[in-house]
C-alpha positions as CSV (number, residue, x, y, z in Angstrom):
1,M,168.0,110.6,75.8
2,M,169.3,110.5,72.3
3,K,171.0,113.3,70.3
4,I,170.6,113.6,66.6
5,G,172.6,116.6,65.3
6,E,171.6,119.5,67.3
7,F,168.4,118.0,68.5
8,E,168.0,116.1,71.8
9,I,165.2,113.5,71.9
10,Y,163.9,112.1,75.2
11,L,162.4,108.7,74.7
12,K,160.0,109.1,77.7
13,A,157.0,111.4,77.9
14,V,157.3,114.7,79.9
15,D,154.1,114.3,81.9
16,D,154.6,116.9,84.5
17,H,155.9,119.6,82.0
18,K,159.1,120.2,84.0
19,C,162.5,120.8,82.5
20,P,164.8,117.8,82.8
21,H,167.8,120.1,83.3
22,C,166.6,122.7,85.8
23,G,163.1,121.5,86.8
24,D,161.3,124.7,85.8
25,E,158.1,125.1,83.7
26,L,158.2,124.1,80.0
27,S,156.4,125.6,77.1
28,R,155.5,123.8,73.8
29,R,157.2,125.1,70.7
30,P,155.8,125.3,67.2
31,R,157.1,122.6,64.9
32,R,158.4,123.0,61.4
33,L,156.7,121.1,58.5
34,W,159.3,118.3,58.5
35,Q,158.9,117.9,62.2
36,K,155.1,117.6,61.8
37,A,155.5,114.9,59.1
38,V,157.9,112.9,61.3
39,S,155.8,113.3,64.4
40,F,152.8,111.7,62.7
41,A,154.6,108.4,62.8
42,V,156.5,108.9,66.1
43,P,154.6,111.6,68.0
44,L,157.3,113.9,69.3
45,R,156.6,117.2,71.1
46,H,158.9,120.1,70.9
47,Y,159.6,121.8,74.3
48,K,161.5,124.8,75.5
49,C,162.3,125.7,79.1
50,Q,161.2,129.2,80.1
51,S,164.2,129.8,82.5
52,C,167.3,127.9,81.1
53,Y,166.1,128.0,77.4
54,H,166.9,124.3,77.0
55,R,165.2,123.0,73.8
56,F,164.4,119.3,73.2
57,F,161.9,116.8,71.9
58,A,160.0,114.3,74.0
59,M,157.5,111.5,73.3
60,S,153.9,112.4,73.5
61,P,152.0,110.9,76.5
62,R,149.4,109.7,74.0
63,W,151.9,107.3,72.3
64,K,151.8,105.0,75.3
65,Q,148.0,105.0,75.3
66,M,147.7,104.0,71.6
67,K,147.1,100.3,70.7
68,R,150.0,98.5,69.0
69,G,148.0,98.2,65.8
70,E,147.4,102.0,65.7
71,R,151.1,102.7,66.2
72,W,152.1,100.3,63.3
73,L,149.4,101.8,61.1
74,R,150.8,105.4,61.7
75,V,154.3,104.3,61.0
76,A,153.2,102.4,57.8
77,A,151.1,105.3,56.6
78,T,154.0,107.7,57.1
79,G,156.3,105.4,55.2
80,V,153.9,105.3,52.3
81,V,153.6,109.1,52.2
82,W,157.4,109.6,52.3
83,L,157.9,107.1,49.5
84,A,155.2,108.7,47.4
85,G,156.8,112.1,48.0
86,I,160.2,110.8,47.0
87,Y,158.7,109.2,43.9
88,I,157.0,112.5,42.9
89,V,160.3,114.5,43.4
90,F,162.3,112.1,41.2
91,R,159.5,111.9,38.6
92,V,159.5,115.7,38.3
93,L,163.3,115.9,38.3
94,F,163.7,113.3,35.6
95,G,160.9,114.9,33.6
96,V,162.8,118.2,33.6
97,L,166.1,116.6,32.8
98,Y,164.5,114.7,29.9
99,A,162.9,117.9,28.6
100,V,166.3,119.7,28.8
101,M,168.2,116.9,27.1
102,S,165.7,116.6,24.2
């Protein structure tokens, strides 16, 4: 398990849908937009335990079934999309600043 800020990420898939803390049933949680963008490259699923309310992310079982080439393609495609998004944001920002300064 890894912890990034308030999020716990389990690097193994939760195949049996049991909570790692109490062993009860898990339910899938809806993801935010940034979580969907990140999970395209590294397919994480958002879970919440129905009894102890423990929330965490775990790897999708499909990640292990993918071929290595498909995994790298997903990571590369996500990197390109992120770089394009950053470029667009800076392009708009500098365009606005240029218009204000002129």
